[in-house]
N, C-alpha and C positions, 0 to 999 in steps of 0.2 A: 304544810307540815311543820312541826316545831323543830328548831335547829338541833336540840339535844338528842332526838330519837335517831335520825340518820347518822349523827355523829357517834352515838353509842354503838351502832352496828359497824360503822367504819373503823372505829378503834379496835373492835374485836377481830376484824378481818385483817388488819394491817400489823397489829402488834401482839406480841406474845408475853410481854413482861407483866408480872402479877401486879406491880405497883400502878401500871396504867389502867388495868382492869379495876383495881380498887378505887381509883379516882373517878371512874365513870359509874360503877355500880353504887358506890357509897357517896356519890356527890349529892349534896342537898338539893340542887336544882333538878336533878334527875327524878328524885322522889316527889318533889313538888309538881313537876310535869306529869308524872304518872298518876298521882292522885287527882289532879285537875282534869286530865283527859278522861279518866274513868268516870268521874262525876258528870262531865259534859256529855259523854256518850250514853249515859244511863237512860235518858228518855227515849233515845232512838233505838236502843237495844230493846227496851220494853215494847216499843211500837212494832219492831220486826218480829219479836217473839209472839205478840198477840195476834198479828196478822197471819201467822202460820197455823192458828187454831182452826180445826175443822168447823167449829161453830161460828166462825167470824166471817160475815159477809165481806166481799171485796171492797164495797163502798165505804167501809169504816175508815180506810186510810184518809179519805176526804173529810170525814166527820171528825177524826182525831187530829187532823193537820193543824187547826188553829191552836189547840192546847199545846202541842209540841212546839210550835213556832213561838207562842207566847212564853212558854217555859224557858226556852233557849234565850230569848230576848231579856227575860228577867235575870237569867244567869249572867249575861253579858253586863247588864247595868249594875249588878250587885257584886261583881267579881272583885275579890280582895284576898291577897295571900295572907296578910297579917291579921285580918279579922273577917274570915269567910262567913257567909250566911249559911243557913241550914239547907239551902239549895245545893250546897257542896258538902255532903256528909263526910266524905273521906278527907277533904281538906280541913274541915271543922275538927275532925278527930285527931289528925296527925300534924297539921301545919305548925303548931306551937313547938312540938318536940323537934320537928325537922329543922325549924329555924334556930333551935338551940343545938343543932348538929347531933341529934340523937334519933334513932328509929328502932323501936323494939329491941333495945339493948345493944344496938350497933352504933359505933361512933361514926358520924358522917364527916365529910371533908368539903372544902370549898369547891363549887362547881366551876367548870371551865368549858370554853368552846373554841374551836379553831376559827380564826378570823382571816387568815391568809396562809398561803403555801409558798415555799421558796425552793427552787431546784438547785442543788449543789453537787459537788463531786468530793468524795472523801479522800483520805490520804492515799488510798490504793487506786484511785481513779474511777471508782464505782459511783454511778449516779444515785443520789439520795434526795429525799424530799424532807424539808424542814417545815414543821407546822408552827405557826405563831398563835399563841393562846391569849385569850382575855378571860378575866373572871366573869362569871354569869351570876348576877345577883337576883334576889327575889323579885325586884321590880321588873327585871328582864323577863322572868317567867310569867309574870302577870300580863305584860304586854303581848307576849307570844300566845298566851291562852285566849286573850281577847281577840287576836287575829284569827285564831283557830275557830272560835265560836262564830265569828263573822263569815268565814269561809264555809263553815258547816251549814249555816243558815242558807247561804246562796245555793250550795249543792243540794240541800234538802228540798228547797222550793223548786228548783229546776227538775229534780228527779220526780217529784210528785206531779208537776205540771206535764212533763213529757210522758209519764207512765200511766196517766189516767185518761181514759177515753170518755166520750160523751155519754154512752149508756151507763157507765159507772156513776157519772154525775147525776143522771136522771133518777137512778135508783135511791139516791139519798132522800128522796121525798118520803120514803117509808122507813127512814132511820128512827128506831124506837127511842134512842137516847135524846135525839133532838125533839121528837114529838113530846116526850115527857117533860122537856124543859118548858114547853108551852102550857103544860098542865099544872105548873106550879101556881100556888095561890094560898088562900086561907079560907077556913070555914067560918061563916058568919053566925051570929046568934040564932038566926032563924033556920039554920041548917043548910042554907044554900052556899054554893062554892063561888068565891070571887077569884078569878084568875089574875095573876100578877100582871100579865099583859092584857088581853081581852079575847073574846070569842072570835072577833074578826081576824086577829093575828093568828090564832090557832087554825082557823079555816083556810087562811091564805097561804100558810106554809106549804110548799111543795105542790101547790095546786096545778101550775102550768106543767111541771114535770110529770105529775101523775096523769094528767090528761093525755100526754103523749104515750106514757107507759100503758095506760089502760086501753088505748087504741090498739096497741100491739096485742094485749091480752085478748081483746075481742076478735082479733084476726085469727086466733087459734081455734081449733076445733074443740069445743067444750061439750059437745053432745047435743042431741035434738031437744032434750027437755030443759036446757038451760038457755036463758036469754041474756046476752051481753051486748049492751049498747054503748058506744063511745060517748054519747051525749049524757049518759048518767054517771060519768066519771066523778064529778064533784059530789054527787050523792053518796057514792061508794066510799070516797075518801072521808067525807063527813061522818059516816057511820063508824068507820074504823076509829077515828079520833074520839068520837063521843062515847064509844063503847069502852075504850081505854080510860077515859076520864071517869066514867060511871063506876067501873070496878076499882079504880085506884082510890077513889074517895068514899067507897062504901063503908058504912059503919062497921060492917062485919070484919074488915081488916085482914082476912086470910090471904087475899090476893096481894095486898100491900106488903105484908110480911114476907111472902114468898118472893115477890118481885125484887125486893131489896135485901134478900137473904137475912132477914131479921127474926126468923122463927125462934132461934135460941134466946132472943131477948124479949120474947112475948110475955107481958105481965099477966097475972091471973085475971084482972079485969080488962074487958075489951074497950079501952078508952079510944075514942075516934081520933083520926088524924086531924089536927087543928091547923097545921101550916106546913107547906112544902116549898122549899126554896133551893137555889143553887148557891153553893159556897165558892168563894175564891180559894182554890186549893193551895195556891202559893202563900196566901196570907195565913191560912191554917197551919201550914208547915212552919212558917216563921214563928208562930206563937206556940206551937206544940211540937217539940222535937220527936216525940214518940210517934206522931202521925206523919213522919217524914217519908211518905210514899207518893210517887208521882202518879197522877190520875190521867189516863188517856182521855176518858170521857168526862161527863159532868159529875161533880161531887155534890150530892144532894144533902140538904139539911132537913130532917123530919122532926116535927114537934108535936107531941101527943098531949092530951089533956092531963095535967098534973105529972107529966113525965119530963125528964131532961131532954135536951137537944141531942139528936143522934145523927151522925154523918155516915152516909152509905152511898155506894154506887149502884146503878141499876143493873140487875141481873137479866140481861136481854134473853138469855137462853130460857130462863124461868117464864118470861112473858110469852115467848113463842110456844113453850110447852103448854101454857094455859090456853092459848089460842087454838092449838091443835087438839087438846084433850078435854077441855072444859066445855060442856054443852051450852052453858049459859053465855059464855063469852062468844063462842062460835055462832050462836043464834043472834046475839046482839050485833056482831060485825056483819053477818050475812054471808051467804055463800060466795057472792061476787067479790067481796073484800078478802075473804079467806083464800080464794083462788088467786087473787092478785098478789097477796103476801107469799103464797106458796111459789108462784112463778118467779117473784123477785128473788127469793132465797135460792131457787134453782139456778137462775141466771147469775146470781151474785156469789156463787160458790168459790171458795178460795183454791189456790194451787195445792193446798194441803190435801184436799179431797182427791185430786188427781194423783198426788204422790202416794197417798195411802192405797189408792186403787192399784197402782202399779206394784206397790210392795206386796199386796195380796196376790196379784197375778204372778209375780216372781216366785213367791213361796209355793204357789200351786204348781207352777211349771217345774220347780225343783222336785216336788213330790211326784208329779205325774210324768216326768220325763219330757219329751218333746211333743207330746200330744196336745198340750195347751199352749197356744201362742198368745203373746201380749196383744192388747187392742191396738190397731194401727193408729 
């Protein structure tokens, strides 16, 4: 933890003098600490908020982990109080004024920190504690923020590692955002699609994990008319991926626009998708301050014929909606693949589903007295 924050609390608990409060609240180093910490915690807050969504499968924490880790590492390498990068929006906006000892019309003062304590006795024989102070400069703030990011990275990695079990890792084989990253490529002049990686990479992704998961699916009672064989796991996974590839690159584009939430940008002419790739979101943010939003998942770049480049994230909810509600996609994937996806989502439900269930039960119990009891 940074020195200034516990010091800030300590000062308010031990002293009542307004001038002491002023030197802590209006200290330039305190404002720099506050802006820096808020910027650093922003990707983790986005992650925690997203994971609480009812529509977010639990395995997304593993899929999003690399981006969060990479983003924090980029923040650490580009950390600068005097010339902050766009990865630090609050520092970028306010550091110049703070270093000039001003913040939204308030005059700031030199920051200080306690470096040692000395026990003494006053003239009346009462014990008192004398605090020795040192000035805390912007360079000190920068060093502390760097230590804070390093500690945060260690804590984040440890928490994800200890909080994720093997079934959660297995379910990442059906992560849509990752599968779509293997579907990136370009349309050739003959109309065929050339993937940026290759078909072998697409087929191999998640194969071993899906084999294990589909063996579990086959062990469930699916009804007498349905045939599920663990030996056909690779066929089922192949059909899922090829169906998504087919409808993603269709000339019709209605699925593409829905899956990337681009319906409002649809031009009058149905130009086909010519190229799909993944952007480095951090590079995009450095170049375009208006696009200064952290992306938990992949940031895709879509290029249409005679259209400008469009950046968008995959709307996984819209893809699942198409799988469940569109007969063409449902048929292309096949009943075995759809059942596997359905079970993966059921097993990968978030805690938000449980919380919402108990909220409903609580409200019903309040309405109906003690007749309705919560689920054990």
